[in-house]
FIKE-719309 format. One record per residue (C-alpha): x, y, z; residue number from 1; residue in three letters. Coordinates in Angstrom, 3 decimals. Layout:
BEGIN
         X         Y         Z    k    r
         X         Y         Z  NUM  ALA
...
***
This chain:
BEGIN
         X         Y         Z    k    r
    15.668    35.744    47.907    1  MET
    13.397    38.552    46.069    2  THR
    15.803    38.774    43.165    3  LEU
    16.058    34.956    42.832    4  THR
    11.721    34.941    42.786    5  PHE
    11.819    37.794    40.153    6  VAL
    14.443    36.061    38.009    7  ALA
    12.727    32.798    38.103    8  LEU
     9.344    34.405    37.298    9  PHE
    10.959    36.284    34.250   10  LEU
    12.510    33.074    33.096   11  ALA
     9.123    31.629    33.308   12  GLN
     7.673    34.494    31.106   13  VAL
    10.080    34.334    28.698   14  VAL
    10.058    30.601    28.533   15  THR
     6.075    30.676    28.217   16  SER
     6.314    33.177    25.450   17  VAL
     8.506    31.140    23.689   18  ARG
     6.464    28.277    23.971   19  VAL
     3.316    30.304    22.609   20  LEU
     4.992    31.863    19.660   21  THR
     7.061    28.989    18.384   22  ARG
     5.432    27.576    14.838   23  PRO
     4.081    24.203    14.458   24  ASN
     2.438    23.228    17.657   25  ARG
    -1.224    22.319    18.540   26  GLU
    -2.945    24.604    20.936   27  THR
    -3.321    21.849    23.646   28  THR
     0.485    21.283    23.740   29  SER
     0.927    24.978    24.249   30  ARG
    -1.407    25.224    26.940   31  ILE
     0.164    21.918    28.454   32  ALA
     3.768    23.328    28.640   33  TRP
     2.862    26.769    29.860   34  VAL
     0.962    24.765    32.731   35  ALA
     4.067    22.792    33.553   36  PHE
     6.545    25.862    33.211   37  VAL
     4.381    27.509    35.984   38  PHE
     3.500    24.685    38.113   39  ALA
     7.126    23.187    38.403   40  PHE
     9.419    26.040    37.279   41  PRO
    12.899    24.771    37.425   42  LEU
    12.165    21.159    36.114   43  ILE
     9.451    22.749    33.894   44  GLY
    11.930    25.357    32.072   45  ILE
    14.863    22.465    31.689   46  GLY
    12.558    19.835    30.406   47  ALA
    10.728    22.276    27.834   48  TYR
    14.568    23.440    26.396   49  PHE
    15.631    19.660    26.522   50  LEU
    12.515    18.098    25.150   51  LEU
    10.243    20.561    24.092   52  GLY
    11.369    21.494    20.488   53  GLU
    12.017    19.513    17.647   54  THR
    15.687    20.089    16.665   55  SER
    18.600    17.746    15.469   56  ILE
    20.945    20.986    15.793   57  GLY
    21.690    23.328    13.456   58  ARG
    25.098    21.860    11.953   59  ARG
    23.315    18.535    10.993   60  ARG
    20.069    20.769     9.801   61  PHE
    22.392    22.554     7.367   62  ALA
    24.391    19.340     6.130   63  ARG
    21.141    17.405     5.704   64  LYS
    19.576    20.186     3.726   65  THR
    22.653    20.731     1.608   66  ALA
    23.100    17.032     0.901   67  ALA
    19.228    16.765    -0.117   68  LEU
    19.260    19.885    -2.350   69  ARG
    22.621    18.838    -4.420   70  LYS
    21.345    15.149    -4.618   71  LEU
    18.128    16.140    -5.926   72  GLN
    19.697    18.265    -8.568   73  ASN
    21.813    15.427    -9.871   74  ILE
    18.360    13.378   -10.165   75  VAL
    17.027    16.284   -11.929   76  GLU
    19.853    16.558   -14.301   77  GLN
    19.801    12.825   -15.202   78  ALA
    16.138    13.053   -16.010   79  GLY
    13.257    10.880   -15.630   80  PRO
    14.085     7.356   -14.040   81  VAL
    11.243     5.594   -15.580   82  SER
     8.280     6.264   -17.715   83  GLN
     5.654     8.575   -15.694   84  PRO
     3.691     6.422   -13.273   85  GLY
     0.972     8.880   -12.268   86  LEU
    -0.718     8.069   -15.438   87  GLU
    -1.179     4.468   -14.604   88  GLU
    -3.199     5.316   -11.260   89  LEU
    -6.802     5.353   -10.920   90  PRO
    -7.869     9.270   -11.094   91  GLU
    -9.076     9.099    -7.524   92  ARG
    -5.671     8.178    -6.074   93  PHE
    -3.717    10.871    -8.167   94  ARG
    -4.309    13.392    -5.626   95  ALA
    -2.713    11.271    -2.952   96  VAL
     0.308    10.790    -4.968   97  PHE
     0.655    14.606    -5.929   98  GLN
     0.443    15.472    -2.290   99  PHE
     3.217    13.032    -1.491  100  ALA
     5.376    14.587    -3.945  101  GLN
     5.205    17.737    -2.041  102  THR
     6.662    16.041     0.880  103  VAL
    10.130    14.949    -0.483  104  THR
    10.027    16.262    -3.878  105  LEU
    10.010    12.546    -5.457  106  LEU
     7.552    12.116    -8.171  107  PRO
     5.532     8.684    -8.802  108  VAL
     7.845     6.118   -10.759  109  THR
     6.345     3.207   -12.934  110  GLY
     7.561    -0.035   -13.656  111  GLY
     8.090    -1.572   -10.195  112  ASN
     7.700    -4.736    -8.998  113  THR
     7.929    -6.269    -5.192  114  ALA
     7.834    -9.304    -3.075  115  GLU
     6.293    -9.313     0.351  116  LEU
     8.376   -11.669     2.305  117  LEU
     6.708   -14.076     4.787  118  SER
     8.393   -13.303     7.851  119  ASP
    11.658   -12.001     9.798  120  SER
    13.610   -14.857     8.911  121  GLU
    12.890   -14.699     5.097  122  ALA
    13.429   -11.041     5.001  123  VAL
    17.084   -11.770     6.663  124  THR
    17.724   -14.513     4.243  125  ASN
    16.624   -12.620     0.755  126  ALA
    18.883    -9.488     2.096  127  MET
    22.142   -11.760     2.787  128  ILE
    21.264   -13.456    -0.885  129  ALA
    21.148    -9.874    -2.470  130  ASP
    24.273    -8.790    -0.544  131  ILE
    26.453   -12.091    -1.502  132  ASP
    25.194   -11.028    -5.174  133  GLU
    26.148    -7.629    -5.111  134  ALA
    28.633    -6.479    -7.708  135  THR
    29.184    -2.778    -7.002  136  ASP
    27.765    -1.478    -4.010  137  HIS
    25.815    -2.562    -0.706  138  VAL
    24.120     0.440     1.309  139  HIS
    22.227    -0.444     5.023  140  LEU
    20.738     2.229     7.406  141  LEU
    19.078     0.776    10.545  142  PHE
    17.759     2.521    13.543  143  TYR
    18.186    -0.877    15.684  144  ILE
    20.939    -3.445    14.663  145  TRP
    21.755    -5.990    17.294  146  LEU
    24.505    -8.309    18.150  147  THR
    22.293   -11.360    17.828  148  ASP
    22.133   -14.118    15.206  149  THR
    20.467   -11.771    12.474  150  THR
    22.469    -8.922    13.178  151  GLY
    25.867   -10.817    13.284  152  LEU
    24.916   -12.798     9.812  153  ARG
    24.421    -9.334     7.946  154  VAL
    27.728    -8.281     9.521  155  VAL
    29.411   -11.220     8.033  156  GLU
    27.394   -10.849     4.528  157  ALA
    28.807    -7.226     4.268  158  LEU
    32.644    -8.520     5.304  159  LYS
    32.272   -11.140     2.710  160  ARG
    31.136    -8.447    -0.035  161  ALA
    33.804    -5.950     0.967  162  ALA
    36.427    -8.164     0.726  163  ARG
    36.122    -9.250    -2.771  164  ARG
    35.877    -5.464    -3.619  165  GLY
    32.119    -4.294    -3.388  166  VAL
    31.850    -0.917    -1.831  167  THR
    29.812    -1.297     1.399  168  CYS
    28.337     1.376     3.141  169  ARG
    26.537     1.175     6.413  170  ALA
    24.654     3.737     8.804  171  ILE
    23.241     2.894    12.547  172  ALA
    21.642     4.948    14.718  173  ASP
    24.095     5.808    17.557  174  ASP
    21.621     5.216    20.247  175  LEU
    19.434     2.594    18.982  176  GLY
    22.397     0.481    17.785  177  SER
    24.908     1.352    20.280  178  ARG
    25.508    -2.316    21.595  179  ALA
    26.785    -2.951    17.677  180  LEU
    28.746     0.275    17.792  181  ILE
    30.503    -0.550    20.766  182  LYS
    31.361    -4.313    19.786  183  SER
    33.855    -6.085    18.171  184  ASP
    31.575    -6.644    15.057  185  ALA
    31.689    -2.927    14.393  186  TRP
    35.456    -2.624    14.241  187  ARG
    35.914    -5.895    12.013  188  GLU
    33.513    -4.517     9.489  189  MET
    35.646    -1.708     9.289  190  GLU
    38.930    -3.505     9.273  191  VAL
    37.256    -5.690     6.527  192  ALA
    36.823    -2.441     4.279  193  GLY
    33.071    -1.671     5.270  194  VAL
    32.518     2.336     5.325  195  HIS
    30.427     2.927     8.909  196  LEU
    28.773     5.951     9.824  197  ALA
    26.954     6.658    13.264  198  ARG
    23.891     8.490    13.007  199  ALA
    22.956    11.307    15.492  200  LEU
    25.982    10.518    17.765  201  LYS
    25.634    10.520    21.353  202  VAL
    29.197    10.504    22.837  203  ASP
    28.274    12.940    25.525  204  ASN
    24.614    12.971    26.376  205  PRO
    24.772    16.157    28.390  206  VAL
    26.488    18.204    25.752  207  PHE
    24.152    16.547    23.119  208  HIS
    21.219    18.506    24.529  209  PHE
    22.974    21.427    23.309  210  PHE
    22.992    20.215    19.822  211  ASP
    19.472    18.730    19.204  212  GLY
    17.284    16.448    21.299  213  ARG
    18.504    13.016    22.377  214  LEU
    15.271    11.249    21.765  215  ASP
    15.124    12.338    18.151  216  LEU
    16.390     9.346    16.298  217  ARG
    17.160     8.110    12.729  218  ASN
    14.116     5.562    12.440  219  HIS
    14.827     4.395     8.908  220  ARG
    15.432     1.065     7.766  221  LYS
    16.836     0.779     4.246  222  ILE
    18.746    -1.558     2.241  223  VAL
    19.899    -0.567    -1.639  224  VAL
    21.979    -3.273    -3.400  225  VAL
    23.652    -1.915    -6.733  226  ASP
    20.836     0.321    -7.900  227  ASN
    18.916    -2.667    -8.485  228  ARG
    17.251    -3.938    -5.010  229  VAL
    15.674    -2.227    -2.353  230  THR
    14.155    -3.241     0.866  231  TYR
    11.235    -1.136     2.870  232  CYS
     9.304    -1.640     5.968  233  GLY
     9.318    -1.627     9.698  234  SER
    11.814    -4.661    10.458  235  GLN
    15.276    -3.585    12.285  236  ASN
    18.311    -5.720    11.735  237  CYS
    17.501    -8.020    14.795  238  ALA
    15.951   -11.252    15.618  239  ASP
    12.187   -11.629    15.576  240  ALA
    12.757   -12.666    19.485  241  SER
    14.353    -8.898    19.963  242  PHE
    16.627    -9.661    23.153  243  SER
    16.445    -6.189    24.373  244  PRO
    12.400    -6.773    25.178  245  LYS
    11.901   -10.771    25.178  246  PRO
     8.755   -10.712    26.892  247  LYS
     7.049    -8.881    24.125  248  PHE
     8.502   -11.229    21.182  249  ALA
     7.862   -12.411    18.706  250  PRO
     8.274    -8.862    16.885  251  TRP
     5.986    -9.243    13.813  252  VAL
     7.160    -7.188    11.023  253  ASP
     6.369    -6.162     7.590  254  LEU
     8.973    -5.938     4.922  255  MET
     9.078    -5.866     1.145  256  MET
    11.353    -6.238    -1.589  257  ARG
    11.282    -3.809    -4.345  258  PHE
    12.977    -3.683    -7.849  259  GLU
    12.534    -0.792   -10.475  260  GLY
    12.834     2.852   -10.345  261  ALA
    11.523     3.351    -6.697  262  VAL
    15.132     1.912    -5.967  263  VAL
    17.008     5.100    -6.799  264  GLU
    14.421     7.184    -4.594  265  GLN
    15.280     4.897    -1.578  266  ASN
    19.161     5.498    -2.944  267  GLN
    18.678     9.124    -2.575  268  LEU
    17.579     9.147     0.977  269  LEU
    20.524     6.824     1.875  270  PHE
    22.941     8.955     0.318  271  ALA
    21.334    12.177     1.901  272  SER
    22.080    10.352     5.423  273  ASP
    25.348     9.188     4.527  274  TRP
    26.219    12.632     3.400  275  MET
    24.951    14.047     6.744  276  THR
    26.885    11.686     8.936  277  TYR
    30.056    11.159     7.174  278  SER
    32.251    13.580     4.936  279  ASP
    31.936    11.402     1.803  280  GLU
    30.099    12.812    -1.297  281  ASP
    28.259     9.940    -2.693  282  ILE
    26.478    11.978    -5.368  283  GLY
    27.789    10.088    -8.480  284  PRO
    25.936     6.798    -7.231  285  VAL
    22.793     8.621    -8.088  286  LEU
    24.187     9.127   -11.945  287  GLY
    25.062     5.345   -12.235  288  ALA
    21.474     4.340   -13.482  289  ARG
    20.765     0.963   -14.871  290  ILE
    17.908    -0.049   -17.102  291  PRO
    14.642    -0.785   -15.122  292  HIS
    11.683    -2.935   -16.839  293  PRO
     8.714    -0.974   -18.153  294  LYS
     6.018    -3.174   -16.815  295  GLU
     5.155    -2.909   -13.090  296  GLY
     3.104    -0.868   -10.609  297  PHE
     3.599     2.759    -9.746  298  PRO
     5.438     3.582    -6.306  299  ALA
     6.692     6.420    -4.713  300  GLN
     9.185     7.013    -1.639  301  VAL
     7.756     9.559     1.007  302  ILE
    10.448    10.683     3.303  303  ALA
     9.795    12.567     6.541  304  THR
    11.717    13.549     9.826  305  GLY
    12.422    16.766    11.900  306  PRO
    14.592    18.531     8.851  307  THR
    11.101    18.239     6.779  308  GLY
     8.026    19.900     6.828  309  ARG
     6.124    19.713     9.978  310  HIS
     3.404    17.159    10.303  311  SER
     4.064    15.842     7.067  312  ALA
     3.568    12.079     8.079  313  MET
     0.260    12.666     9.852  314  PRO
    -1.093    14.689     6.837  315  ASP
    -0.199    11.801     4.380  316  VAL
    -2.043     9.535     6.799  317  PHE
    -4.946    11.534     6.577  318  CYS
    -4.800    12.110     2.700  319  SER
    -4.858     8.168     2.221  320  LEU
    -7.548     7.657     4.769  321  ILE
    -9.684    10.180     3.199  322  TYR
    -9.080     8.463    -0.100  323  ALA
   -10.534     5.419     0.957  324  ALA
   -14.306     4.622    -0.456  325  MET
   -14.889     0.571     0.325  326  LYS
   -12.106    -0.709     2.692  327  GLU
    -9.142     0.749     4.880  328  LEU
    -7.043    -1.798     7.015  329  THR
    -4.430    -0.002     9.400  330  ILE
    -1.735    -1.815    11.193  331  THR
     0.392     0.007    13.652  332  THR
     2.102    -0.673    16.813  333  PRO
     1.797     2.927    18.388  334  TYR
    -1.401     4.491    18.118  335  PHE
    -1.196     7.828    19.435  336  ALA
    -2.698     9.740    16.676  337  PRO
    -3.264    13.853    16.811  338  ASN
    -6.719    14.960    16.372  339  GLU
    -6.457    15.120    12.601  340  ALA
    -6.134    11.618    12.053  341  ILE
    -8.815    10.919    14.571  342  LEU
   -11.233    12.833    12.408  343  THR
   -10.300    11.054     9.558  344  ALA
   -10.766     7.657    11.042  345  LEU
   -13.957     8.605    12.309  346  ARG
   -15.152    10.132     9.163  347  THR
   -14.231     7.301     7.324  348  ALA
   -16.391     5.118     9.394  349  GLY
   -19.480     6.989     9.434  350  ASN
   -19.574     7.399     5.775  351  ARG
   -19.916     3.551     5.244  352  GLY
   -15.844     2.752     4.673  353  VAL
   -15.375    -0.633     6.122  354  ARG
   -12.337     0.214     8.425  355  CYS
   -10.178    -2.155    10.138  356  THR
    -7.437    -1.025    12.992  357  LEU
    -5.235    -3.718    14.047  358  VAL
    -3.054    -3.159    17.062  359  LEU
    -0.867    -5.291    19.661  360  PRO
    -2.512    -6.630    22.528  361  ALA
     0.555    -6.172    24.438  362  ARG
     2.647    -3.195    23.905  363  ASN
     6.120    -2.400    25.155  364  ASP
     5.091     1.326    25.243  365  ASN
     2.823     1.522    28.546  366  PHE
     1.899     5.368    27.775  367  LEU
     1.137     4.839    24.224  368  VAL
    -0.775     1.862    24.458  369  ALA
    -3.277     3.373    27.071  370  HIS
    -3.299     6.823    24.848  371  ALA
    -4.568     4.640    22.137  372  GLY
    -6.977     2.782    24.106  373  ARG
    -8.671     6.011    25.407  374  SER
    -9.676     6.675    21.615  375  HIS
   -11.472     3.142    21.186  376  TYR
   -14.657     4.178    22.517  377  ALA
   -15.402     7.189    19.851  378  SER
   -13.654     5.007    16.965  379  LEU
   -16.250     2.226    17.923  380  LEU
   -19.135     4.531    17.990  381  GLU
   -18.309     5.474    13.977  382  ALA
   -18.134     2.111    13.173  383  GLY
   -14.126     1.348    12.978  384  VAL
   -13.534    -1.960    14.004  385  ARG
   -10.540    -2.780    16.292  386  ILE
    -8.615    -5.713    16.366  387  MET
    -5.904    -6.551    18.953  388  GLU
    -3.456    -8.826    17.649  389  TYR
    -2.275   -11.506    20.652  390  PRO
     0.850   -13.017    19.440  391  ILE
     4.146   -11.315    20.349  392  GLY
     4.322    -7.515    19.403  393  LEU
     2.721    -6.368    15.815  394  LEU
     5.312    -3.865    14.768  395  HIS
     4.172    -3.908    11.171  396  ALA
     3.275    -0.277    10.169  397  LYS
     0.774    -0.320     6.885  398  SER
    -2.421     1.147     5.217  399  LEU
    -4.459    -0.686     2.688  400  VAL
    -6.799     1.200     0.641  401  ILE
    -9.750    -0.275    -1.095  402  ASP
    -7.294    -3.186    -1.959  403  GLY
    -5.805    -1.094    -4.675  404  GLN
    -3.130     1.092    -2.723  405  LEU
    -0.962     0.483     0.373  406  THR
     1.456     2.440     2.198  407  LEU
     4.456     0.375     3.893  408  ILE
     7.205     1.565     5.955  409  GLY
     8.604     2.414     9.232  410  SER
     6.331     5.622    10.400  411  ALA
     4.366     5.027    13.322  412  ASN
     0.956     6.601    13.927  413  MET
     2.321     8.730    16.835  414  ASP
     4.063    12.167    17.573  415  ARG
***
């Protein structure tokens, strides 16, 4: 009994030392983990090693890093994709884009155009129309891809494209899109000639814990057609009614259709994921450039995740918030910000920026919803307006700064 007690105590000490010495962790998080480990030894130690560290596994990390390095070299050797976009920006926004470039090493591109699509059905219709017009390749990546009306319409569009000789590649997250991957539709795509990959496989959840955290997923939603068109935003490949959680429907998303040099940056992200989850090298796709129009606005892709710099996305949020001079509008479904973001928001409100935070009135994540509401009082006191969207679940993730600059994507304002 004494030996067991000593062994358990030593395990607690070793785990606590690891918690306290691991880089990139907030002080409050360290204290919470140490307290948990000593209060509930067996559960606390097990929980920490299963969920306490950000890792997708060494093998995946190595493949991802190697793919990105190779693809970025291809892009650099091919030269600039367009006229520089930095000079087209108001001077006060240049630092924001320069900071964002340090995250993914992707520069500002000029000559981009975009269309804001009205709703989920309009997004699906436009996406399928572009797939039906594809002549060379179609690349799709979705966190959640369901076997509902929208999901199966996209499946059929990919099958049509593959049968007429278009190279189609599709990645689906192995957990978020598990129903599709286990369905006949997935096998039918493969038979039709669509190249498929599963992101972060979870064939055996028990053994998966020894090769990265189960809850770290590929959350991206990317579509690229012929190096000509890309889609970016918050919408998964699913109906707005979202059958896994119908009582929160409709899901209200924000998705944009882009043309221009920024398409090639989304292409690089897709290619890096494809070369992580499959053995096919598609680097040559990045070298097959097409001319882009010179007229348009500057744009830049920012990619974050567990293989990148820690806290990159919260840092980007903060840099954008501090850039606001007159007006700041934020929409996000999951508002559980770190202290840096909270400070930035309160500072913006206190210095006279008209700040509006729009969140869903009903949230499918009970804990995150209440964590977000715990900050309401301090934000309201600083002058931040908080609006709760009552119709379905507001799933859009966006920041608009002074009516001149916007961030639209799939990153939530939580950790």
